[in-house]
SERO-4910 file (N, C-alpha, C, O; in steps of 0.05 Angstrom, whole numbers):
BEGIN
 pado doro    nc1    nc2    nc3   cac1   cac2   cac3    cc1    cc2    cc3    oc1    oc2    oc3
  Unk    A   -120    299     57    -99    300     36    -78    322     42    -55    318     37
  Unk    A    -88    344     52    -70    366     59    -50    358     80    -27    364     78
  Unk    A    -60    344    101    -42    335    122    -21    316    111      3    318    119
  Unk    A    -29    297     94    -10    278     83     11    293     66     35    287     68
  Unk    A      2    312     50     21    328     34     40    344     52     64    346     46
  Unk    A     30    355     74     47    370     92     69    352    105     92    359    106
  Unk    A     60    329    114     79    310    127    100    302    106    124    300    113
  Unk    A     91    295     82    110    287     61    130    310     54    153    304     51
  Unk    A    120    334     53    138    357     47    159    361     68    182    366     63
  Unk    A    150    359     94    169    362    116    190    339    116    213    344    124
  Unk    A    183    316    106    201    293    105    218    294     80    237    278     77
  Unk    A    212    312     62    227    314     37    220    293     17    236    285      0
  Unk    A    196    282     19    187    260      1    183    271    -27    173    292    -32
  Unk    A    192    255    -46    188    260    -74    163    248    -85    152    257   -105
  Unk    A    153    227    -71    131    211    -81    115    202    -57    126    194    -37
  Unk    A     89    202    -60     71    191    -39     57    167    -52     44    169    -72
  Unk    A     59    144    -39     47    119    -49     30    107    -27     39    102     -5
  Unk    A      4    103    -32    -14     89    -14    -19     61    -25    -21     57    -49
  Unk    A    -21     42     -7    -28     15    -15    -43      1      8    -36      6     31
  Unk    A    -62    -15      1    -77    -30     21    -88    -55      8    -90    -57    -17
  Unk    A    -95    -75     24   -108    -99     13   -136    -92      5   -149    -75     17
  Unk    A   -146   -106    -15   -173   -101    -24   -193   -110     -3   -191   -131     10
  Unk    A   -213    -93      0   -236    -98     17   -257    -78     10   -252    -59     -4
  Unk    A   -281    -82     20   -302    -63     13   -296    -35     23   -303    -15      9
  Unk    A   -283    -32     46   -276     -6     57   -254      8     42   -253     32     40
  Unk    A   -235     -7     31   -211      4     19   -217     18     -7   -205     38    -14
  Unk    A   -237      8    -22   -243     20    -48   -255     48    -44   -255     64    -62
  Unk    A   -266     53    -21   -277     80    -15   -256    101    -13   -261    125    -18
  Unk    A   -231     94     -7   -209    113     -5   -194    116    -31   -180    135    -36
  Unk    A   -197     96    -49   -181     96    -74   -188    120    -91   -170    135   -100
  Unk    A   -213    125    -97   -221    147   -115   -212    174   -105   -200    189   -120
  Unk    A   -218    181    -79   -209    207    -70   -178    211    -70   -168    233    -76
  Unk    A   -163    190    -65   -134    192    -66   -125    197    -94   -108    214    -99
  Unk    A   -136    182   -113   -129    185   -142   -137    213   -152   -122    226   -166
  Unk    A   -161    222   -144   -170    248   -152   -152    271   -141   -150    292   -153
  Unk    A   -140    266   -118   -121    285   -106    -94    284   -119    -76    299   -112
  Unk    A    -90    266   -139    -65    264   -153    -44    246   -139    -21    248   -145
  Unk    A    -53    230   -120    -35    212   -105    -35    184   -117    -55    175   -128
  Unk    A    -12    171   -116    -10    144   -126    -23    125   -106    -17    126    -82
  Unk    A    -41    108   -115    -55     90    -97    -58     63   -110    -65     61   -133
  Unk    A    -54     42    -94    -56     15   -104    -73     -1    -85    -70      1    -60
  Unk    A    -91    -17    -96   -107    -36    -80    -97    -64    -87    -98    -72   -110
  Unk    A    -86    -78    -67    -72   -103    -72    -91   -127    -67   -107   -126    -48
  Unk    A    -89   -146    -84   -105   -171    -81    -92   -189    -61    -71   -200    -67
  Unk    A   -104   -194    -38    -92   -211    -18    -88   -240    -28    -71   -254    -18
  Unk    A   -106   -248    -46   -104   -276    -56    -80   -280    -75    -72   -302    -80
  Unk    A    -70   -258    -86    -48   -260   -105    -21   -255    -92      0   -257   -105
  Unk    A    -21   -248    -66      4   -243    -52     16   -269    -43      2   -285    -30
  Unk    A     41   -274    -51     53   -300    -43     55   -302    -12     64   -283      1
  Unk    A     48   -325     -2     49   -330     27     60   -358     32     53   -377     19
  Unk    A     77   -359     52     87   -385     60     67   -397     80     50   -383     91
  Unk    A     69   -423     85     51   -436    105     53   -422    133     33   -420    147
  Unk    A     78   -415    140     81   -401    166     68   -374    168     58   -366    189
  Unk    A     68   -360    145     55   -334    145     25   -336    149     12   -319    161
  Unk    A     13   -357    138    -16   -360    141    -24   -363    170    -46   -354    178
  Unk    A     -7   -374    187    -12   -377    215     -8   -351    231    -20   -348    252
  Unk    A      8   -333    220     15   -308    234     -2   -284    225      7   -261    228
  Unk    A    -25   -288    214    -41   -266    203    -50   -247    224    -68   -253    240
  Unk    A    -38   -223    224    -46   -201    241    -45   -176    225    -33   -175    203
  Unk    A    -58   -155    234    -58   -129    220    -29   -119    217    -22   -108    196
  Unk    A    -13   -121    239     14   -111    238     31   -127    218     46   -115    203
  Unk    A     27   -153    217     42   -170    199     34   -163    170     52   -160    152
  Unk    A      8   -160    165     -1   -153    138      9   -126    130     18   -122    107
  Unk    A      9   -106    148     19    -80    141     49    -81    134     57    -67    115
  Unk    A     64    -96    148     93    -98    142     97   -111    114    114   -102     99
  Unk    A     81   -132    108     84   -145     82     76   -126     59     89   -126     38
  Unk    A     55   -110     63     47    -91     43     69    -70     40     75    -62     17
  Unk    A     81    -60     61    103    -41     60    126    -53     44    138    -40     27
  Unk    A    132    -78     49    154    -92     34    148    -93      4    166    -88    -12
  Unk    A    123    -99     -3    115   -100    -31    117    -73    -44    127    -70    -67
  Unk    A    108    -52    -30    109    -25    -41    138    -16    -44    144     -3    -64
  Unk    A    154    -21    -25    183    -14    -27    195    -27    -51    210    -14    -66
  Unk    A    190    -53    -55    201    -67    -78    191    -55   -104    205    -53   -124
  Unk    A    166    -46   -104    154    -33   -128    167     -6   -133    175     -1   -156
  Unk    A    169     10   -113    179     37   -116    209     37   -122    219     51   -140
  Unk    A    224     21   -107    253     21   -110    264      4   -132    285     10   -143
  Unk    A    250    -18   -139    262    -36   -159    243    -42   -182    250    -57   -200
  Unk    A    219    -30   -182    201    -35   -204    186    -61   -204    176    -70   -224
  Unk    A    186    -75   -181    172   -100   -178    142    -96   -182    131    -75   -175
  Unk    A    129   -115   -194    100   -112   -199     85   -117   -172     94   -132   -155
  Unk    A     62   -105   -170     45   -108   -147     22   -127   -153     12   -127   -176
  Unk    A     13   -142   -133     -9   -161   -138    -36   -146   -136    -51   -148   -117
  Unk    A    -42   -130   -157    -66   -114   -157    -90   -129   -170   -112   -118   -171
***
């Protein structure tokens, strides 16, 4: 947590937001992040809108970009997250 806060401070970040798709491993990080006072969201992959083409392109990099897009929309425009 200290490393994350240091990186955010050097970047001039006002807010730190973590998000990941739900899985057994992801919930293990949720509680420590929240206890450290950081904003954390666990997203439901089944509730995330996907086109037929996206279903064929499922990779970790693709998923990470889509999660980033959702979080940006949430932070910048107040869009709801599929939690």
